[in-house]
C-alpha positions in Angstrom: 14.1 -31.1 -5.3 16.2 -28.2 -4.1 14.5 -24.8 -3.9 16.4 -21.6 -4.7 16.5 -18.9 -1.9 15.9 -16.1 -4.4 12.9 -17.9 -5.8 11.4 -18.3 -2.3 11.4 -14.5 -1.9 10.3 -13.9 -5.5 13.4 -11.9 -6.6 16.2 -12.4 -9.1 19.7 -13.4 -8.1 21.1 -9.9 -8.7 18.4 -8.2 -6.6 19.5 -5.3 -4.5 19.4 -5.4 -0.7 16.4 -3.0 -0.7 14.5 -5.3 -3.1 15.2 -8.3 -1.0 14.0 -6.5 2.1 10.9 -5.2 0.4 10.0 -8.7 -0.9 10.5 -10.2 2.6 8.3 -7.6 4.2 5.5 -8.3 1.8 5.7 -12.1 2.3 6.2 -11.8 6.1 3.0 -9.8 6.4 1.1 -12.3 4.3 2.2 -15.4 6.1 2.9 -14.2 9.6 1.4 -16.6 12.2 -0.3 -13.7 14.1 -2.4 -13.0 10.9 -3.0 -16.7 10.1 -3.6 -18.4 13.5 -3.7 -22.2 13.2 -2.7 -22.2 9.5 0.1 -24.7 9.2 0.8 -23.9 5.6 1.3 -20.2 6.4 3.5 -21.1 9.4 5.7 -23.3 7.2 5.9 -20.6 4.5 6.8 -18.0 7.1 9.6 -20.3 8.3 10.8 -20.8 4.8 10.9 -17.1 3.8 12.5 -16.1 7.1 15.2 -18.7 6.6 15.8 -17.4 3.1 16.0 -13.8 4.3 18.4 -14.8 7.1 20.9 -15.8 4.4 20.3 -13.2 1.7 20.2 -10.2 4.1 23.6 -11.1 5.4 26.4 -10.0 2.9 28.8 -12.8 3.9 26.2 -15.5 4.0 24.8 -14.4 0.7 28.2 -14.4 -0.9 28.8 -18.0 0.3 25.4 -19.1 -1.0 25.9 -17.5 -4.4 29.2 -19.4 -4.6 28.1 -22.8 -3.2 24.5 -22.9 -4.0 22.7 -26.0 -2.5 26.0 -27.1 -0.9 25.8 -24.0 1.4 25.6 -25.1 5.0 24.0 -22.6 7.4 21.5 -23.4 10.1 18.9 -25.7 8.4 20.7 -25.8 5.1 22.5 -29.1 4.8 25.5 -29.6 2.4 24.2 -31.1 -0.8 20.7 -31.3 0.5 19.2 -28.1 -0.9 15.6 -27.3 0.3 13.6 -30.4 0.6 10.6 -28.8 2.5 11.4 -30.2 5.9 14.7 -28.6 6.8 12.9 -25.4 8.0 11.4 -27.3 10.9 14.7 -27.2 12.7 15.7 -23.7 11.7 16.8 -21.5 14.7 14.5 -18.4 14.9 15.7 -17.3 18.3 17.7 -14.5 16.8 14.9 -12.9 14.8 14.0 -10.3 17.4 17.4 -8.8 17.9 18.1 -5.1 17.2 19.0 -4.3 13.7 17.7 -7.6 12.3 14.2 -9.0 11.8 13.0 -7.2 14.9 13.2 -3.9 13.2 11.2 -5.1 10.3 8.5 -6.7 12.5 8.3 -3.5 14.6 7.5 -1.6 11.4 5.0 -4.2 10.3 3.1 -4.8 13.6 4.1 -1.9 15.9 6.0 -4.0 18.4 8.6 -6.7 19.0 7.8 -10.3 18.5 9.1 -13.7 19.7 8.9 -15.7 16.6 10.0 -19.0 18.0 6.4 -19.1 19.5 4.8 -17.5 16.4 3.3 -14.5 18.2 4.4 -11.2 19.8 5.9 -11.1 23.2 3.2 -9.7 25.4 5.7 -8.2 27.8 7.7 -6.4 25.1 7.4 -2.5 25.0 5.1 -1.4 22.3 4.2 2.0 20.9 0.7 3.3 21.7 -1.9 3.7 19.0 -2.3 7.0 17.1 -5.4 9.1 17.7 -7.4 11.1 15.1 -9.4 14.2 15.9 -11.5 16.2 13.5 -11.6 20.0 14.1 -13.9 22.5 12.4 -12.3 25.9 11.9 -13.2 29.1 10.1 -11.7 30.3 6.8 -9.9 33.1 8.6 -8.4 30.6 11.1 -7.1 28.5 8.3 -5.2 31.5 6.9 -3.9 32.9 10.1 -3.5 29.7 12.2 -4.8 29.4 15.8 -4.0 28.0 19.2 -6.8 26.2 20.9 -7.7 23.5 23.4 -9.0 20.1 22.6 -10.5 17.3 24.7 -9.2 13.8 24.0 -10.7 10.5 25.1 -8.0 7.9 25.7 -8.6 4.3 26.6 -7.2 5.2 30.0 -9.3 8.4 30.5 -9.8 11.9 29.1 -7.3 14.7 28.7 -7.3 18.4 27.7 -4.4 19.6 25.7 -3.5 22.9 23.8 -2.6 22.5 20.2 -1.4 24.9 17.5 -2.9 24.8 14.0 -0.4 26.3 11.6 -1.3 29.1 9.2 -2.2 27.8 5.7 -4.0 24.6 6.5 -6.8 23.7 4.1 -9.9 21.5 4.3 -8.6 17.9 5.0 -5.2 18.9 6.2 -3.6 16.6 8.7 -1.7 18.2 11.6 0.5 15.9 13.6 0.9 16.4 17.4 3.8 14.2 18.5 3.3 11.8 21.4 -0.3 12.9 22.2 -1.9 9.6 21.2 -2.6 6.5 23.3 -0.1 5.7 26.0 2.6 3.1 25.2 2.3 -0.5 26.4 4.9 -2.0 28.8 6.9 1.2 28.9 6.7 1.8 25.1 6.4 5.4 23.7 3.0 7.0 23.2 1.4 7.3 19.8 0.8 10.6 17.9 -2.3 12.7 17.6 -3.5 13.6 14.1 -5.9 16.6 13.8 -7.9 16.7 10.5 -9.1 20.2 9.7 -12.5 20.9 8.3 -12.5 24.5 6.9 -15.8 26.4 6.5 -16.5 28.2 3.3 -16.3 32.0 2.8 -18.9 34.4 1.4 -16.3 36.2 -0.8 -13.2 34.0 -1.2 -12.7 30.6 -2.7 -9.4 28.8 -2.1 -7.8 26.4 -4.6 -4.5 25.1 -3.4 -2.6 28.1 -2.0 -4.3 30.6 -4.4 -7.5 32.5 -3.6 -10.2 33.5 -6.1 -12.9 36.2 -5.8 -15.3 38.2 -8.0 -15.4 41.9 -7.8 -18.3 44.1 -9.1 -17.2 47.3 -10.8 -19.2 50.1 -12.4 -19.5 50.9 -16.1 -17.6 54.1 -15.6 -14.7 52.3 -13.9 -14.6 49.7 -16.7 -14.7 52.2 -19.5 -12.4 54.9 -18.0 -10.3 52.9 -15.7 -9.9 53.5 -11.9 -8.2 52.4 -8.7 -10.7 50.1 -7.0 -10.7 48.6 -3.5 -10.7 44.8 -3.1 -10.8 42.7 0.1 -7.9 40.3 0.7 -7.1 37.9 3.5 -4.7 40.6 4.9 -7.3 43.4 4.7 -8.5 45.8 2.0 -6.0 46.8 -0.8 -6.4 48.7 -4.1 -5.4 47.8 -7.7 -5.7 49.6 -11.0 -8.5 48.6 -13.4 -7.2 49.8 -16.8 -9.5 51.7 -19.3 -11.7 49.4 -21.4 -11.7 46.5 -19.0 -14.2 43.8 -20.0 -16.5 42.0 -17.7 -15.0 38.6 -16.7 -11.4 39.9 -17.0 -9.0 38.5 -14.4 -6.2 40.3 -12.4 -3.5 38.8 -10.2 -2.5 40.2 -6.8 0.9 38.6 -6.2 1.5 37.2 -2.8 -2.0 37.8 -1.5 -3.1 34.2 -1.4 -2.9 31.6 1.5 0.4 30.9 3.3 2.0 27.6 2.2 2.5 24.9 4.7 5.9 24.4 3.1 6.9 27.8 4.4 8.5 30.9 2.9 6.0 31.3 0.1 2.4 32.5 -0.4 -0.1 31.9 -3.1 -1.7 34.7 -5.2 -5.2 36.2 -5.3 -7.0 36.2 -8.6 -9.7 38.9 -9.0 -12.4 38.4 -11.7 -14.2 41.7 -12.4 -17.9 41.8 -13.2 -19.2 45.0 -14.8 -22.5 46.0 -13.3 -24.7 48.0 -15.7 -26.7 50.9 -14.3 -30.5 51.1 -14.3 -31.7 53.9 -16.7 -34.2 55.9 -14.8 -35.2 58.6 -17.2 -35.3 59.6 -20.9 -32.2 61.9 -20.5 -30.1 58.9 -19.5 -31.4 56.9 -22.4 -30.5 59.6 -24.8 -27.0 59.8 -23.4 -26.6 56.1 -24.0 -27.8 56.5 -27.6 -25.4 59.3 -28.2 -22.6 57.3 -26.7 -23.4 54.4 -29.1 -23.4 56.7 -32.1 -20.0 58.0 -31.1 -18.6 54.6 -30.3 -20.0 52.1 -32.9 -19.5 48.4 -32.2 -20.7 46.9 -35.4 -17.7 44.5 -35.3 -19.5 42.5 -32.5 -22.1 41.4 -35.0 -19.6 40.7 -37.7 -17.9 38.1 -35.5 -21.1 36.1 -35.5 -21.6 36.0 -39.3 
């Protein structure tokens, strides 16, 4: 019984080139001989999907196949024979490692070239070195300003000290890529990359959420009632902003552009200041009398009305 090439890859006849390539990549990884050593069924399936992809990835061959169907003759496809399950045994896989063809896909999947007539990677082919990961603990201030520092790396071939630059604006868990500082390549292949994972310490005053920074600022009763210009720390140093008269405890204010630098560049987050009114301690009877007089002059009976 003949077997449809599109069905082998699990796509419809009108599938795009990208869909066909994606389906082949998924099946090739599943059935590749390197990942299924000694499994004859996977080896046979790998030959079948590779043969199907060899036709459907070539515009001219695909056009002929769409026109002729089972009568299409190419490599292991015999006129009128369709797919009988054995024709793949004689399919020529010698071209699969060429540039621009299967080789590019397998390099993406496995990190190196392969010789698929033998069902395994060519041990002499150039291969990219492995990536390295390094966890770096930094202060909150360093995450805002960035820093240049030296790190010691342990390679399979020995140790190395390199200087790296951590950009301004990294947060806890950011991944900084340092190109070509991973493990050396194999057989003349390029080295891998180094990825630095940042662990940012907390801060006693600031809390970062995304590119915005939050803080709580204590203010006096006088400042809250009468209004004032108050000083507040920012990541750039101390600045001032105006607290309007009648400010309530818990009210928030925005300082535009005073947040963390964005790794996307060109923009900064904001700083949000939540004020907390700190009540004074009444130390004598005169102070208490002043408060009583203040309450008589400024009744707040509506506070109780809201609860009834």
